[in-house]
C-alpha positions in Angstrom: -24.8 4.9 20.9 -27.3 4.3 18.1 -29.4 1.0 18.2 -27.7 -1.7 16.2 -24.4 0.3 15.8 -20.9 0.0 17.1 -18.8 3.0 17.7 -15.1 2.7 18.2 -13.8 4.8 21.1 -12.3 8.2 19.8 -13.4 7.5 16.2 -15.6 9.8 14.1 -17.4 6.9 12.3 -20.4 4.8 13.1 -20.2 1.1 11.8 -23.5 -0.8 11.3 -23.5 -3.9 13.4 -24.4 -6.3 10.5 -21.6 -4.5 8.5 -19.1 -5.3 11.3 -20.2 -8.9 11.5 -20.1 -9.4 7.8 -16.7 -7.9 7.6 -15.3 -10.1 10.5 -16.7 -13.4 8.9 -15.5 -12.6 5.3 -11.8 -12.7 6.0 -11.0 -15.7 8.2 -8.1 -15.1 10.4 -5.4 -16.3 10.3 -4.7 -15.8 6.5 -1.3 -17.1 5.5 -0.3 -16.9 1.8 2.9 -18.4 0.4 4.7 -18.5 -3.0 8.1 -19.3 -4.3 9.7 -16.1 -3.1 7.6 -14.7 -0.4 5.3 -15.7 2.3 2.5 -13.3 3.8 1.5 -13.8 7.4 -0.7 -11.8 9.6 0.9 -8.7 11.1 1.8 -9.2 14.8 3.5 -7.1 17.4 6.4 -9.4 17.2 7.2 -8.1 13.7 7.3 -4.4 14.8 11.1 -4.3 15.4 12.2 -5.6 12.1 9.5 -3.5 10.3 10.6 -0.3 12.1 14.2 -1.0 11.0 13.1 -1.5 7.4 11.0 1.7 7.5 13.9 3.9 8.4 14.6 4.3 4.7 13.1 7.7 3.7 12.7 6.7 0.1 9.9 4.3 1.0 7.6 7.1 2.2 8.1 9.8 -0.5 4.6 9.2 -1.8 2.8 7.8 1.2 0.6 9.9 3.4 2.7 9.1 6.6 6.4 9.3 7.1 7.3 6.0 8.5 10.8 6.8 8.8 9.5 8.5 12.0 9.7 5.6 14.4 6.7 6.5 16.5 4.4 7.4 13.4 5.1 4.0 11.8 4.7 2.1 15.2 1.2 4.0 15.7 0.2 2.9 12.1 1.2 -0.7 12.7 -0.7 -1.0 16.1 -3.7 0.7 14.5 -3.7 -1.9 11.6 -3.8 -4.7 14.3 -6.6 -3.1 16.1 -8.6 -2.5 12.9 -8.1 -6.2 12.1 -10.2 -6.9 15.2 -13.0 -4.7 14.0 -12.8 -6.0 10.5 -11.8 -2.6 9.0 -8.4 -3.9 7.8 -6.4 -7.1 7.4 -2.7 -6.3 7.6 0.2 -8.7 6.5 3.9 -8.9 7.1 5.9 -9.8 4.0 8.8 -12.2 4.6 11.5 -13.3 2.1 11.4 -17.1 2.0 15.1 -17.3 1.0 16.4 -15.4 3.9 13.4 -15.5 6.3 13.9 -11.8 6.5 10.9 -9.4 7.0 10.9 -7.0 3.9 7.8 -5.0 4.4 4.0 -4.9 4.7 0.7 -4.6 3.0 -3.0 -4.9 3.8 -6.6 -5.1 2.8 -8.8 -2.2 3.7 -11.9 -0.4 2.5 -13.4 -3.8 3.1 -17.1 -4.0 1.9 -18.3 -7.8 2.0 -21.8 -6.7 1.2 -20.6 -5.2 -2.2 -17.8 -8.0 -2.6 -15.1 -5.4 -2.8 -12.0 -4.4 -1.1 -8.7 -2.6 -1.5 -5.2 -3.6 -1.5 -3.0 -0.9 0.0 -0.4 0.6 2.3 2.1 -1.7 0.6 5.7 -0.8 1.3 9.0 -2.7 0.9 12.6 -2.5 1.7 13.9 -0.6 -1.5 16.3 -3.5 -2.1 13.3 -5.5 -3.1 11.9 -3.0 -5.5 11.7 -4.2 -9.1 12.8 -7.8 -8.1 9.6 -9.6 -8.8 8.7 -9.8 -5.1 5.8 -7.5 -5.4 4.4 -9.2 -8.4 4.3 -12.5 -6.5 2.7 -10.7 -3.4 0.0 -9.4 -5.6 -0.6 -12.7 -7.3 -1.1 -14.4 -3.8 -3.3 -11.5 -2.6 -5.5 -11.3 -5.7 -5.9 -15.2 -5.9 -7.1 -15.2 -2.4 -9.4 -12.3 -3.1 -11.1 -13.7 -6.2 -10.8 -17.5 -5.5 -11.5 -17.5 -1.7 -13.3 -14.3 -1.0 -15.2 -14.3 -4.4 -14.6 -10.6 -4.8 -16.2 -8.8 -7.5 -13.7 -5.8 -7.5 -10.3 -5.3 -6.1 -8.9 -1.7 -6.1 -5.5 -0.1 -5.8 -4.6 3.5 -5.4 -1.4 5.6 -5.4 -0.1 9.0 -5.6 -0.7 10.6 -9.0 3.0 11.5 -9.1 4.3 8.0 -8.0 5.2 6.8 -11.5 7.1 3.8 -10.2 4.0 2.5 -8.3 1.6 3.3 -11.2 3.8 1.3 -13.6 3.8 -1.5 -11.1 0.0 -1.5 -10.7 -0.5 -1.6 -14.4 2.1 -4.3 -14.6 -0.1 -6.5 -12.6 -3.0 -6.2 -14.9 -5.1 -3.4 -13.2 -7.0 -0.8 -15.2 -6.7 2.8 -14.7 -10.0 4.4 -13.7 -9.1 8.0 -13.3 -7.6 10.8 -10.8 -9.4 11.7 -7.5 -8.3 15.2 -7.0 -7.1 16.4 -3.7 -8.1 12.9 -2.2 -5.8 13.1 0.9 -3.0 15.1 2.4 0.7 13.9 2.4 2.8 13.7 5.5 4.3 17.2 4.3 0.9 18.9 4.4 0.6 19.1 0.6 -2.7 17.8 -1.0 -2.4 14.6 -3.0 -4.2 13.6 -6.1 -4.8 9.9 -6.1 -4.8 7.6 -9.2 -7.4 4.8 -8.9 -7.0 1.3 -10.5 -9.0 -1.9 -10.3 -9.3 -5.5 -11.2 -12.7 -7.1 -11.5 -13.8 -10.8 -11.4 -14.3 -10.9 -15.2 -10.7 -10.0 -15.8 -9.2 -12.3 -13.2 -8.6 -15.4 -15.4 -6.5 -13.2 -17.9 -4.7 -11.3 -15.1 -3.9 -14.6 -13.4 -2.4 -16.1 -16.4 -0.2 -13.0 -17.0 0.9 -12.9 -13.4 1.7 -16.6 -13.3 4.4 -16.3 -16.1 7.7 -16.3 -14.3 10.0 -13.4 -15.0 
């Protein structure tokens, strides 16, 4: 082991000790965010059964780099997210419909760099019954408000498959700006290369974005 570094067993990366501590301290667990329609709570193993049931729908995973319709694959992803919360690499949420108290999906913070005041909102997936219903819009308002008003981020980025036009429209709809295409950025579950569309919101834009997202639809 290198002096001053932390190495995760079985991992190929080395995390500087000061980065690890900063990341752990930046997002104070537990983070609970609640709006009118949804509540975001920290992902826990008690949520797995409902999330696995929701994740059975193949439509969810068409443009995501894992096939979460495969029970063991999604279970591995959820367990990994909780472990990575412990190291400060990710902060996963479970999304709950306040009207029914039903779990409808998940999202998380990752690519977390407190020293640069930036992070990414990603791995967002919902029961297709909640697509285009305003639930994602409220989730993003809650997450972005926490990012810019509690964490004091300078930049929040979001990415999606170049061909996922539904997701790209939704990201533009929350006020993010398109920054370009990263070619062959990752490999899909089917083994094909994926080009990734990059978007971001920065702190100077937040007041305008928040006002837009706060308008009820």
